[in-house]
C-alpha positions in Angstrom: 111.7 103.3 72.0 115.4 104.4 71.4 117.7 101.7 71.4 119.5 102.8 75.0 116.3 101.9 76.5 116.8 98.7 75.1 119.7 97.8 77.1 118.8 99.0 80.7 117.8 97.1 83.0 117.4 96.4 87.0 116.9 93.7 89.2 113.6 93.5 90.1 112.5 94.0 94.0 110.2 94.2 96.3 111.0 97.4 98.0 113.4 100.9 97.4 114.8 102.4 100.4 116.2 105.7 100.9 119.0 106.6 103.1 120.1 110.5 103.8 123.3 110.0 104.1 123.8 113.8 103.8 125.3 116.6 106.3 122.7 117.7 108.4 122.5 113.5 109.3 125.7 113.0 109.8 126.6 111.5 106.6 126.0 108.0 107.5 127.8 106.1 104.8 128.9 103.1 107.5 125.2 103.0 108.6 123.9 103.1 104.8 126.7 100.0 104.2 125.3 98.2 108.1 121.9 98.5 105.8 122.8 97.4 102.8 124.7 94.3 105.2 122.2 93.2 107.1 119.1 93.1 104.2 122.2 90.6 102.2 122.0 88.5 105.7 118.4 88.5 105.7 118.4 86.9 102.6 116.8 89.8 100.9 119.3 91.4 98.3 117.6 89.4 95.5 114.3 88.0 94.2 111.2 88.2 94.4 110.9 89.8 98.5 114.3 92.1 96.8 115.0 95.3 98.9 116.9 97.5 96.9 119.1 100.2 99.0 120.3 103.1 97.8 121.9 106.7 99.5 120.2 109.9 99.7 122.5 113.2 99.7 119.2 114.4 101.1 116.1 113.9 102.2 114.8 117.5 103.1 114.0 116.4 107.3 116.8 117.7 108.7 115.7 116.6 112.3 116.5 113.3 114.3 118.3 112.3 111.1 119.4 109.1 109.7 116.6 109.6 107.7 115.3 106.7 105.2 112.4 106.5 103.7 110.6 103.2 102.3 108.8 102.9 98.6 106.3 101.8 97.9 104.6 102.2 101.4 106.1 105.7 102.0 106.9 105.1 105.2 109.2 108.1 106.7 111.7 106.4 110.0 113.8 108.5 112.0 116.9 108.7 114.4 118.4 105.6 113.5 121.0 103.4 114.8 122.1 100.2 113.9 120.4 98.5 116.1 116.8 99.5 115.2 118.3 99.1 110.9 118.4 95.0 112.6 114.7 95.6 114.1 113.4 97.2 110.8 114.7 94.9 108.6 113.4 91.9 110.6 110.2 93.8 110.8 109.3 95.4 108.1 111.3 94.3 105.4 110.9 90.3 106.0 107.2 90.7 107.9 105.6 93.3 105.8 105.8 94.9 110.2 106.9 98.1 109.9 108.1 99.2 113.2 105.8 101.6 114.4 107.8 103.5 117.1 110.2 105.2 114.9 107.8 106.6 112.0 107.0 109.7 111.8 105.1 110.2 108.0 103.4 107.3 106.1 101.9 107.4 103.0 99.5 104.9 103.6 
């Protein structure tokens, strides 16, 4: 293995969340920041149940944004706002129960 690969690390996480902040979804950096803060307040920023949150320029679904996908489940949420993000963090991320009323696609 090349030396550079030996030096790379990433903190363990249970879920990886990508939120679209592209132009079609309204460039939602404030909502992304809110999501990161909500994850931290819920105690999910680190540890065995950690949720890693990253932005995506475009997730290819340019209707009813902002859009968010949660891996490894492959659950896609649409039409998000702060209240919905709070409920998703509590229900899906903490209690393993996706909020089905905002899911428009799930791979599982």
